[in-house]
PAPA-719728 format. One record per residue: residue number from 0; residue in one letter; x negated, y negated, z negated of N, C-alpha, C, O in turn. Coordinates in steps of 0.1 Angstrom, whole numbers, m for minus. Last residue first. Layout:
BEGIN
<site NUM; 'A'; <X; Y; Z>; <X; Y; Z>; <X; Y; Z>; <X; Y; Z>>,
...
! end
This chain:
BEGIN
<site 154; 'A'; <97; m7; m27>; <90; 4; m20>; <83; m1; m8>; <76; 7; m1>>,
<site 153; 'V'; <112; m28; m34>; <99; m26; m41>; <91; m16; m33>; <78; m17; m33>>,
<site 152; 'D'; <135; m27; m20>; <127; m38; m18>; <113; m37; m24>; <104; m43; m20>>,
<site 151; 'N'; <148; m3; m30>; <143; m4; m16>; <134; m16; m14>; <124; m14; m6>>,
<site 150; 'M'; <154; m5; m58>; <148; 7; m52>; <142; 5; m38>; <131; 11; m35>>,
<site 149; 'V'; <162; m31; m62>; <151; m26; m70>; <145; m14; m63>; <133; m12; m63>>,
<site 148; 'R'; <183; m34; m43>; <171; m43; m43>; <160; m37; m50>; <148; m37; m45>>,
<site 147; 'S'; <201; m14; m52>; <195; m13; m39>; <182; m22; m38>; <172; m18; m32>>,
<site 146; 'V'; <208; m25; m77>; <201; m12; m77>; <194; m11; m63>; <182; m6; m62>>,
<site 145; 'T'; <221; m48; m67>; <210; m49; m76>; <201; m37; m76>; <189; m37; m75>>,
<site 144; 'V'; <242; m37; m53>; <232; m45; m46>; <220; m47; m54>; <209; m46; m49>>,
<site 143; 'G'; <255; m23; m73>; <249; m15; m62>; <239; m24; m54>; <229; m18; m50>>,
<site 142; 'V'; <266; m43; m89>; <255; m34; m94>; <248; m27; m83>; <236; m25; m84>>,
<site 141; 'I'; <270; m76; m80>; <274; m62; m77>; <262; m53; m81>; <251; m55; m77>>,
<site 140; 'H'; <273; m101; m105>; <266; m95; m94>; <269; m80; m92>; <271; m73; m102>>,
<site 139; 'T'; <286; m109; m128>; <288; m117; m116>; <280; m112; m104>; <281; m118; m93>>,
<site 138; 'D'; <279; m91; m148>; <293; m93; m145>; <295; m101; m132>; <305; m99; m126>>,
<site 137; 'H'; <252; m95; m150>; <257; m82; m144>; <272; m82; m141>; <277; m75; m133>>,
<site 136; 'Y'; <251; m120; m161>; <245; m118; m148>; <251; m105; m142>; <254; m105; m130>>,
<site 135; 'A'; <262; m116; m186>; <269; m124; m176>; <264; m122; m162>; <271; m123; m152>>,
<site 134; 'L'; <244; m103; m201>; <254; m95; m195>; <262; m103; m185>; <268; m97; m176>>,
<site 133; 'P'; <210; m115; m193>; <223; m116; m201>; <234; m107; m193>; <233; m105; m181>>,
<site 132; 'L'; <181; m95; m188>; <191; m105; m183>; <204; m104; m192>; <207; m94; m197>>,
<site 131; 'A'; <165; m74; m197>; <165; m87; m205>; <175; m97; m200>; <178; m106; m207>>,
<site 130; 'Q'; <168; m55; m178>; <173; m52; m191>; <174; m65; m200>; <182; m65; m208>>,
<site 129; 'L'; <154; m68; m157>; <169; m65; m156>; <175; m62; m169>; <186; m66; m172>>,
<site 128; 'H'; <128; m67; m167>; <134; m80; m164>; <150; m78; m164>; <157; m86; m169>>,
<site 127; 'R'; <123; m39; m168>; <123; m47; m181>; <130; m60; m179>; <137; m65; m188>>,
<site 126; 'F'; <125; m35; m140>; <134; m28; m149>; <135; m36; m162>; <146; m38; m168>>,
<site 125; 'M'; <103; m49; m131>; <116; m53; m127>; <127; m47; m136>; <137; m54; m139>>,
<site 124; 'H'; <82; m35; m143>; <84; m49; m146>; <98; m54; m143>; <104; m61; m150>>,
<site 123; 'E'; <85; m10; m131>; <87; m11; m145>; <89; m26; m149>; <98; m28; m158>>,
<site 122; 'R'; <80; m18; m104>; <93; m13; m108>; <96; m14; m123>; <107; m17; m127>>,
<site 121; 'L'; <53; m25; m108>; <62; m35; m103>; <77; m30; m106>; <85; m39; m111>>,
<site 120; 'N'; <41; m1; m116>; <41; m12; m125>; <51; m23; m121>; <58; m29; m129>>,
<site 119; 'A'; <46; 15; m93>; <52; 19; m106>; <52; 7; m115>; <62; 5; m122>>,
<site 118; 'L'; <31; 0; m74>; <46; 2; m72>; <52; 5; m85>; <63; 0; m89>>,
<site 117; 'V'; <6; 4; m84>; <11; m9; m83>; <26; m9; m82>; <33; m17; m88>>,
<site 116; 'R'; <4; 32; m82>; <3; 26; m95>; <9; 12; m95>; <16; 8; m104>>,
<site 115; 'Q'; <4; 35; m54>; <15; 41; m62>; <15; 35; m76>; <26; 33; m82>>,
<site 114; 'G'; <m20; 21; m47>; <m7; 17; m42>; <5; 22; m51>; <14; 15; m54>>,
<site 113; 'V'; <m39; 37; m60>; <m37; 23; m64>; <m23; 18; m60>; <m16; 11; m67>>,
<site 112; 'W'; <m36; 60; m45>; <m34; 60; m60>; <m31; 46; m65>; <m22; 44; m72>>,
<site 111; 'G'; <m42; 52; m19>; <m29; 57; m22>; <m26; 57; m37>; <m15; 54; m41>>,
<site 110; 'L'; <m69; 43; m23>; <m59; 33; m19>; <m44; 39; m21>; <m36; 31; m25>>,
<site 109; 'L'; <m81; 68; m31>; <m81; 56; m40>; <m70; 46; m36>; <m63; 41; m45>>,
<site 108; 'Y'; <m76; 84; m8>; <m71; 88; m21>; <m70; 76; m30>; <m60; 74; m37>>,
<site 107; 'R'; <m89; 70; 12>; <m75; 73; 13>; <m69; 76; 0>; <m58; 71; m4>>,
<site 106; 'Q'; <m116; 71; 2>; <m109; 58; 4>; <m94; 60; 5>; <m86; 53; m2>>,
<site 105; 'G'; <m121; 99; 2>; <m121; 91; m11>; <m114; 78; m9>; <m106; 74; m18>>,
<site 104; 'A'; <m119; 104; 29>; <m110; 110; 20>; <m109; 103; 7>; <m98; 101; 1>>,
<site 103; 'S'; <m140; 88; 39>; <m127; 85; 43>; <m116; 92; 34>; <m106; 85; 31>>,
<site 102; 'A'; <m162; 100; 25>; <m159; 85; 23>; <m145; 82; 28>; <m138; 75; 21>>,
<site 101; 'V'; <m161; 126; 35>; <m160; 123; 21>; <m156; 109; 18>; <m147; 106; 10>>,
<site 100; 'Y'; <m164; 122; 63>; <m152; 129; 58>; <m150; 125; 43>; <m139; 122; 39>>,
<site 99; 'L'; <m189; 109; 64>; <m178; 103; 69>; <m165; 109; 64>; <m156; 101; 60>>,
<site 98; 'L'; <m206; 130; 53>; <m204; 117; 46>; <m192; 109; 51>; <m185; 103; 43>>,
<site 97; 'V'; <m202; 148; 74>; <m198; 152; 60>; <m196; 139; 52>; <m186; 138; 45>>,
<site 96; 'F'; <m214; 134; 95>; <m199; 138; 96>; <m194; 141; 82>; <m183; 138; 78>>,
<site 95; 'A'; <m240; 132; 86>; <m232; 119; 88>; <m217; 123; 89>; <m209; 115; 83>>,
<site 94; 'G'; <m247; 159; 86>; <m247; 151; 73>; <m238; 139; 75>; <m231; 135; 65>>,
<site 93; 'A'; <m246; 163; 114>; <m237; 171; 105>; <m236; 164; 92>; <m225; 162; 86>>,
<site 92; 'I'; <m267; 146; 121>; <m254; 143; 126>; <m243; 151; 117>; <m233; 145; 114>>,
<site 91; 'Y'; <m289; 158; 108>; <m285; 144; 105>; <m271; 141; 109>; <m263; 135; 102>>,
<site 90; 'S'; <m289; 182; 123>; <m285; 182; 108>; <m282; 168; 103>; <m273; 167; 94>>,
<site 89; 'A'; <m296; 172; 147>; <m283; 179; 146>; <m279; 179; 131>; <m267; 178; 128>>,
<site 88; 'V'; <m322; 164; 141>; <m312; 154; 145>; <m298; 159; 144>; <m289; 152; 139>>,
<site 87; 'R'; <m333; 190; 137>; <m334; 179; 126>; <m323; 169; 129>; <m316; 165; 120>>,
<site 86; 'I'; <m330; 202; 161>; <m323; 208; 149>; <m323; 197; 138>; <m313; 196; 131>>,
<site 85; 'L'; <m346; 185; 177>; <m332; 186; 180>; <m324; 192; 168>; <m313; 187; 164>>,
<site 84; 'G'; <m371; 190; 166>; <m365; 177; 165>; <m350; 177; 167>; <m343; 169; 160>>,
<site 83; 'P'; <m374; 217; 174>; <m373; 214; 159>; <m368; 200; 157>; <m360; 197; 147>>,
<site 82; 'T'; <m374; 213; 203>; <m363; 220; 196>; <m363; 217; 181>; <m352; 215; 176>>,
<site 81; 'D'; <m380; 191; 226>; <m384; 192; 211>; <m373; 199; 204>; <m364; 193; 198>>,
<site 80; 'G'; <m378; 184; 252>; <m379; 198; 249>; <m383; 201; 234>; <m388; 211; 231>>,
<site 79; 'Q'; <m374; 159; 260>; <m388; 163; 258>; <m389; 177; 254>; <m400; 182; 252>>,
<site 78; 'A'; <m346; 157; 261>; <m354; 153; 273>; <m369; 158; 272>; <m375; 161; 282>>,
<site 77; 'I'; <m339; 164; 235>; <m336; 173; 246>; <m345; 170; 258>; <m350; 179; 265>>,
<site 76; 'T'; <m351; 142; 221>; <m354; 156; 217>; <m351; 165; 229>; <m359; 174; 232>>,
<site 75; 'E'; <m345; 116; 232>; <m359; 119; 226>; <m361; 134; 224>; <m373; 138; 224>>,
<site 74; 'D'; <m320; 116; 243>; <m331; 109; 250>; <m344; 113; 245>; <m354; 114; 252>>,
<site 73; 'I'; <m303; 132; 226>; <m304; 134; 241>; <m317; 128; 247>; <m324; 135; 254>>,
<site 72; 'A'; <m308; 124; 200>; <m308; 138; 203>; <m310; 140; 218>; <m318; 149; 223>>,
<site 71; 'I'; <m304; 96; 202>; <m317; 101; 199>; <m318; 116; 203>; <m329; 120; 208>>,
<site 70; 'K'; <m277; 97; 208>; <m286; 90; 218>; <m300; 96; 215>; <m307; 99; 224>>,
<site 69; 'M'; <m267; 107; 184>; <m265; 115; 197>; <m275; 110; 208>; <m281; 117; 215>>,
<site 68; 'L'; <m273; 87; 167>; <m280; 99; 165>; <m279; 108; 178>; <m288; 115; 181>>,
<site 67; 'Y'; <m255; 68; 177>; <m269; 65; 178>; <m277; 78; 176>; <m287; 80; 183>>,
<site 66; 'P'; <m230; 81; 171>; <m234; 79; 185>; <m249; 76; 186>; <m255; 80; 196>>,
<site 65; 'V'; <m233; 81; 141>; <m232; 93; 149>; <m236; 91; 164>; <m244; 98; 169>>,
<site 64; 'L'; <m232; 55; 131>; <m245; 62; 131>; <m245; 74; 141>; <m255; 77; 147>>,
<site 63; 'L'; <m206; 46; 131>; <m215; 40; 140>; <m228; 47; 142>; <m235; 46; 152>>,
<site 62; 'T'; <m196; 63; 111>; <m190; 63; 124>; <m199; 57; 135>; <m200; 61; 146>>,
<site 61; 'M'; <m212; 54; 90>; <m213; 68; 95>; <m207; 69; 109>; <m213; 76; 117>>,
<site 60; 'G'; <m201; 28; 86>; <m215; 30; 90>; <m218; 44; 95>; <m225; 45; 105>>,
<site 59; 'T'; <m175; 35; 79>; <m177; 27; 92>; <m192; 29; 96>; <m195; 31; 108>>,
<site 58; 'A'; <m179; 47; 55>; <m173; 55; 66>; <m176; 48; 79>; <m178; 54; 90>>,
<site 57; 'L'; <m190; 26; 41>; <m198; 38; 43>; <m192; 46; 55>; <m200; 51; 63>>,
<site 56; 'L'; <m168; 9; 40>; <m180; 4; 47>; <m189; 16; 50>; <m196; 17; 61>>,
<site 55; 'M'; <m151; 25; 25>; <m147; 21; 39>; <m159; 17; 47>; <m161; 20; 58>>,
<site 54; 'L'; <m164; 25; 1>; <m162; 38; 9>; <m159; 35; 23>; <m163; 42; 32>>,
<site 53; 'L'; <m162; m2; m6>; <m175; 4; m3>; <m174; 17; 4>; <m182; 20; 13>>,
<site 52; 'T'; <m134; m2; m9>; <m140; m11; 1>; <m154; m5; 5>; <m158; m5; 16>>,
<site 51; 'A'; <m131; 15; m31>; <m124; 18; m18>; <m131; 10; m6>; <m132; 16; 5>>,
<site 50; 'L'; <m144; 0; m50>; <m150; 13; m46>; <m144; 17; m33>; <m151; 23; m24>>,
<site 49; 'T'; <m127; m22; m51>; <m140; m24; m47>; <m147; m11; m42>; <m154; m11; m32>>,
<site 48; 'M'; <m104; m9; m61>; <m103; m15; m48>; <m117; m18; m42>; <m120; m17; m30>>,
<site 47; 'Y'; <m113; m1; m86>; <m109; 9; m76>; <m109; 3; m62>; <m113; 10; m52>>,
<site 46; 'R'; <m117; m26; m97>; <m129; m17; m95>; <m126; m6; m85>; <m134; m3; m77>>,
<site 45; 'G'; <m91; m37; m97>; <m101; m43; m89>; <m113; m34; m87>; <m119; m34; m76>>,
<site 44; 'Y'; <m67; m31; m110>; <m73; m21; m102>; <m85; m26; m93>; <m88; m20; m83>>,
<site 43; 'P'; <m56; m54; m122>; <m62; m43; m130>; <m69; m32; m123>; <m76; m24; m129>>,
<site 42; 'K'; <m48; m68; m97>; <m60; m72; m105>; <m65; m61; m115>; <m77; m60; m116>>,
<site 41; 'L'; <m25; m62; m84>; <m37; m55; m80>; <m49; m57; m90>; <m58; m50; m90>>,
<site 40; 'Y'; <m7; m80; m94>; <m5; m66; m98>; <m17; m57; m94>; <m18; m46; m99>>,
<site 39; 'A'; <m15; m103; m82>; <m17; m102; m97>; <m15; m87; m101>; <m21; m83; m111>>,
<site 38; 'L'; <m6; m101; m57>; <m20; m98; m59>; <m23; m96; m74>; <m33; m90; m78>>,
<site 37; 'M'; <20; m110; m59>; <18; m96; m57>; <3; m92; m60>; <1; m81; m65>>,
<site 36; 'R'; <15; m138; m62>; <22; m130; m73>; <20; m115; m72>; <18; m109; m82>>,
<site 35; 'V'; <4; m143; m37>; <m4; m145; m49>; <2; m137; m61>; <m5; m132; m69>>,
<site 34; 'V'; <26; m137; m21>; <14; m129; m19>; <5; m130; m32>; <0; m121; m37>>,
<site 33; 'V'; <44; m157; m29>; <47; m143; m31>; <35; m134; m30>; <33; m125; m39>>,
<site 32; 'R'; <30; m179; m19>; <33; m178; m33>; <36; m164; m37>; <32; m159; m48>>,
<site 31; 'Q'; <30; m176; 9>; <17; m175; 1>; <19; m173; m14>; <12; m166; m21>>,
<site 30; 'N'; <49; m158; 29>; <50; m167; 18>; <38; m166; 9>; <37; m155; 2>>,
<site 29; 'F'; <59; m151; 61>; <47; m151; 51>; <49; m162; 41>; <51; m173; 44>>,
<site 28; 'L'; <83; m156; 72>; <78; m142; 73>; <66; m141; 63>; <64; m130; 58>>,
<site 27; 'K'; <107; m175; 53>; <95; m174; 61>; <90; m159; 61>; <93; m152; 52>>,
<site 26; 'G'; <143; m167; 54>; <130; m172; 48>; <119; m170; 58>; <120; m165; 69>>,
<site 25; 'A'; <176; m161; 46>; <166; m164; 56>; <154; m171; 50>; <155; m180; 41>>,
<site 24; 'E'; <188; m135; 26>; <184; m149; 27>; <174; m151; 38>; <164; m144; 38>>,
<site 23; 'E'; <211; m112; 40>; <198; m115; 35>; <196; m130; 35>; <201; m137; 44>>,
<site 22; 'Q'; <241; m96; 32>; <235; m108; 39>; <221; m111; 32>; <221; m112; 20>>,
<site 21; 'G'; <252; m76; 17>; <245; m72; 29>; <238; m84; 36>; <230; m82; 46>>,
<site 20; 'F'; <277; m97; 4>; <271; m83; 4>; <264; m80; 17>; <271; m81; 28>>,
<site 19; 'R'; <291; m120; 3>; <277; m121; 6>; <270; m107; 7>; <258; m107; 10>>,
<site 18; 'H'; <316; m111; m5>; <315; m117; 8>; <300; m118; 13>; <297; m117; 24>>,
<site 17; 'L'; <310; m103; m31>; <314; m93; m21>; <313; m98; m7>; <310; m91; 3>>,
<site 16; 'A'; <303; m127; m43>; <293; m117; m41>; <297; m107; m30>; <289; m103; m22>>,
<site 15; 'G'; <329; m147; m29>; <318; m145; m38>; <308; m135; m34>; <304; m135; m22>>,
<site 14; 'R'; <352; m150; m15>; <341; m159; m11>; <329; m157; m20>; <320; m165; m20>>,
<site 13; 'P'; <368; m131; m27>; <366; m130; m12>; <354; m139; m8>; <347; m136; 2>>,
<site 12; 'G'; <351; m128; m59>; <363; m128; m50>; <359; m128; m36>; <347; m124; m33>>,
<site 11; 'M'; <330; m131; m75>; <333; m118; m72>; <345; m117; m62>; <349; m106; m58>>,
<site 10; 'N'; <324; m156; m86>; <316; m151; m75>; <319; m137; m71>; <311; m131; m63>>,
<site 9; 'P'; <336; m149; m119>; <333; m158; m108>; <323; m151; m98>; <316; m142; m102>>,
<site 8; 'G'; <352; m116; m123>; <346; m128; m127>; <343; m137; m116>; <346; m134; m104>>,
<site 7; 'T'; <362; m91; m121>; <369; m101; m114>; <364; m115; m118>; <371; m125; m117>>,
<site 6; 'S'; <339; m64; m117>; <346; m74; m125>; <353; m84; m116>; <351; m84; m103>>,
<site 5; 'G'; <344; m33; m99>; <336; m42; m107>; <345; m52; m114>; <357; m50; m117>>,
<site 4; 'I'; <371; m31; m79>; <357; m27; m80>; <350; m37; m88>; <349; m49; m84>>,
<site 3; 'S'; <404; m22; m87>; <394; m32; m85>; <380; m26; m86>; <379; m17; m94>>,
<site 2; 'F'; <438; m16; m81>; <425; m10; m82>; <414; m21; m79>; <416; m28; m69>>,
<site 1; 'S'; <470; m14; m96>; <460; m21; m89>; <446; m15; m91>; <444; m8; m101>>,
<site 0; 'M'; <503; m5; m93>; <490; m1; m97>; <480; m8; m89>; <480; m9; m77>>,
! end
């Protein structure tokens, strides 16, 4: 009685795909061609990315505004005993913190949503590609390695 895993086709023997299982191809850490291909998946979400960038700039502005407002509160209102001015500056600080929270939350939500949509599109594209491959490909490659690539390398 013999037991075999998968096909006995070419590249499946001791020097074939089983031998190469788990070995990664050595390559550069940064490949501009791959980055350009991946940016194509972001293109449909350009408006959302622009909005996330604007929210990031707003959050940065509010982060920089708070210490300046604190300076005004200390130097100009507390030092001079201006209670109505202190209340006004404190309300500006509170407003800046609210805007900071809203901008940061909006940015995180948008970037998370876009990231998940890009991953879903990439996985769908890979699935369609794998479905279109000839059966000979699946006979000569270990199914577990292919599934592992689709699940882990896309995430």
